[in-house]
C-alpha positions in Angstrom: -57.8 -32.2 0.5 -55.2 -33.2 -2.2 -55.8 -36.7 -3.5 -53.0 -38.2 -5.6 -54.5 -41.1 -7.9 -52.3 -44.3 -8.0 -52.8 -48.2 -7.6 -52.2 -49.5 -3.6 -52.0 -53.0 -3.5 -55.2 -54.8 -1.6 -53.0 -56.1 0.9 -52.0 -52.5 2.3 -55.3 -51.5 2.3 -56.1 -54.7 4.2 -53.9 -53.3 7.0 -55.8 -51.2 9.6 -55.2 -47.7 9.5 -54.0 -47.3 13.0 -51.0 -49.6 12.2 -49.9 -47.5 9.3 -47.2 -44.6 9.5 -47.3 -42.8 6.1 -44.7 -40.4 4.9 -44.5 -38.4 1.4 -42.0 -36.1 -0.2 -42.1 -35.3 -3.9 -40.8 -38.5 -5.1 -41.9 -40.9 -3.4 -44.7 -42.2 -0.5 -43.5 -44.6 2.0 -45.8 -46.7 4.6 -44.7 -48.5 7.4 -46.5 -50.9 9.1 -46.7 -52.1 13.0 -47.5 -54.9 14.9 -49.5 -52.6 17.4 -51.0 -48.8 17.6 -48.7 -48.1 20.6 -45.6 -49.1 18.5 -47.0 -46.6 15.5 -47.7 -43.8 17.8 -43.8 -44.4 19.4 -42.6 -44.3 15.6 -44.7 -41.3 14.7 -43.2 -39.2 17.8 -39.7 -40.4 17.6 -39.5 -39.4 14.1 -41.1 -36.1 14.3 -39.1 -33.9 11.6 -36.7 -36.7 10.4 -36.6 -37.1 6.8 -37.7 -40.4 4.7 -33.5 -41.7 5.3 -33.6 -41.1 9.0 -37.2 -42.9 9.4 -36.2 -45.8 7.1 -32.8 -45.9 9.8 -35.2 -45.5 12.9 -37.3 -48.1 11.7 -34.9 -50.5 10.6 -32.9 -50.4 14.2 -35.9 -50.4 16.5 -38.9 -51.7 14.5 
């Protein structure tokens, strides 16, 4: 396991983990939040292999 210490706002911690999709690169960590688990799972399936910019665009277009 690799842990990166950071300060995560409590409002993000309070969101059910099954509603969050997390992406990371060397420069950043992105967390997308969905209304339901099905949307989150569909997003994950649809964006497999995409880089951050493509995932952001996909999220903005469909969610």
